[in-house]
Every structure is written in C-alpha cells, then in structure tokens.
C-alpha positions as semicolon CSV with decimal commas, in nm:
position;residue;x (nm);y (nm);z (nm)
1;X;-2,828;2,522;-3,329
2;X;-2,702;2,697;-3,029
3;X;-2,794;2,395;-2,805
4;X;-2,573;2,190;-3,043
5;X;-2,288;2,404;-3,014
6;X;-2,302;2,409;-2,660
7;X;-2,316;2,010;-2,633
8;X;-2,036;1,985;-2,856
9;X;-1,834;2,217;-2,661
10;X;-1,919;2,033;-2,328
11;X;-1,827;1,690;-2,521
12;X;-1,488;1,835;-2,636
13;X;-1,427;1,967;-2,289
14;X;-1,512;1,654;-2,139
15;X;-1,311;1,451;-2,358
16;X;-0,999;1,685;-2,310
17;X;-1,032;1,646;-1,935
18;X;-1,048;1,276;-1,947
19;X;-0,740;1,265;-2,199
20;X;-0,518;1,486;-1,967
21;X;-0,665;1,352;-1,648
22;X;-0,397;1,194;-1,425
23;X;-0,498;0,919;-1,185
24;X;-0,602;1,076;-0,830
25;X;-0,418;0,781;-0,650
26;X;-0,162;0,535;-0,747
27;X;-0,199;0,164;-0,672
28;X;-0,078;0,138;-0,315
29;X;-0,010;-0,239;-0,358
30;X;0,238;-0,157;-0,656
31;X;0,380;0,113;-0,448
32;X;0,423;-0,110;-0,148
33;X;0,590;-0,377;-0,364
34;X;0,834;-0,125;-0,504
35;X;0,933;-0,024;-0,155
36;X;0,976;-0,385;-0,045
37;X;1,213;-0,435;-0,345
38;X;1,445;-0,149;-0,204
39;X;1,491;-0,353;0,097
40;X;1,557;-0,684;-0,094
41;X;1,214;-0,829;-0,015
42;X;1,049;-0,985;-0,320
43;X;0,781;-1,229;-0,398
44;X;0,441;-1,201;-0,540
45;X;0,316;-0,849;-0,524
46;X;-0,061;-0,962;-0,417
47;X;0,079;-1,197;-0,148
48;X;0,295;-0,930;0,002
49;X;-0,004;-0,675;-0,019
50;X;-0,236;-0,948;0,170
51;X;0,036;-1,007;0,454
52;X;0,083;-0,619;0,496
53;X;-0,294;-0,579;0,515
54;X;-0,328;-0,877;0,763
55;X;-0,042;-0,741;0,974
56;X;-0,258;-0,404;1,009
57;X;-0,587;-0,602;1,086
58;X;-0,396;-0,792;1,340
59;X;-0,269;-0,465;1,523
60;X;-0,624;-0,324;1,482
61;X;-0,791;-0,626;1,643
62;X;-0,539;-0,659;1,916
63;X;-0,402;-1,002;1,814
64;X;-0,055;-0,849;1,782
65;X;-0,008;-0,574;2,056
66;X;0,348;-0,452;1,990
67;X;0,548;-0,386;1,681
68;X;0,759;-0,675;1,804
69;X;0,457;-0,919;1,783
70;X;0,342;-0,798;1,448
71;X;0,735;-0,822;1,303
72;X;0,724;-1,195;1,433
73;X;0,413;-1,263;1,235
74;X;0,561;-1,076;0,920
75;X;0,860;-1,284;0,975
76;X;0,711;-1,603;0,975
77;X;0,518;-1,529;0,649
78;X;0,843;-1,423;0,446
79;X;1,071;-1,634;0,259
80;X;1,346;-1,834;0,460
81;X;1,654;-1,632;0,491
82;X;1,478;-1,314;0,551
83;X;1,630;-1,113;0,826
84;X;1,458;-0,951;1,131
85;X;1,570;-0,621;0,994
86;X;1,358;-0,721;0,679
87;X;1,070;-0,806;0,878
88;X;1,063;-0,448;1,049
89;X;1,107;-0,302;0,711
90;X;0,818;-0,498;0,576
91;X;0,614;-0,387;0,865
92;X;0,709;-0,011;0,843
93;X;0,635;-0,032;0,476
94;X;0,300;-0,198;0,543
95;X;0,208;0,068;0,800
96;X;0,295;0,339;0,550
97;X;0,054;0,216;0,296
98;X;-0,219;0,012;0,502
99;X;-0,238;0,157;0,860
100;X;-0,052;0,474;0,905
101;X;-0,208;0,528;1,238
102;X;-0,010;0,222;1,369
103;X;0,325;0,363;1,309
104;X;0,387;0,517;1,646
105;X;0,415;0,134;1,735
106;X;0,750;0,132;1,584
107;X;0,883;0,401;1,811
108;X;0,751;0,242;2,127
C-alpha cells in the first residue's frame, strides 16, 4: 500500500512538472523571423532561416571573409528592392541567432 502511494505521489508530481514546465529554449527560427520583420524583411520563415544559417557556414568555412562579403551574399538572396542596410540587418540578426561568435566581423 505504501509503494502504491509513493508511485501515485511521483506520478502526480511528474504530471504537475510537465504541466507547468516552460520550454527551455524558444524556436530560434521564429525569433529570427520576428526580428527580421522589425526591419521590414519578410519572406518565408524557413527560407530566411536557411539563408541565415548558410551565411554563418560561409563565414565559418572562409567562403566569405568579411561582413561585407557576407552581406553581399545575403543581399543576393533577399527580395528585389531590399536595401544594403537590410542586408546588414539580416546578417546581424543571423549572427545573433546562428553564429554569435562571428558578430565581431560587423565591427571590423
């Protein structure tokens, strides 16, 4: 009988923990998309996240060496009519979410 009460208490505590648990980490792709929207950059969330991740990989692998190189790549991917400022905003946001170690390139 004591074992049954203990298991019942454990199950209730586990259920309560699952019910009131908050996610440990929000979806970075959604957060990235929301930040892009503040700059007037729209488009499909998955596509923009993919471009942001590729921009980071290009920097990691040395395909793009400077922020200017990377912003050119991003600009080529964005919709026509996007400004140079938006390309840098996109790049900065991508670095925030996908490669924060590369943010130093924006200040060089």
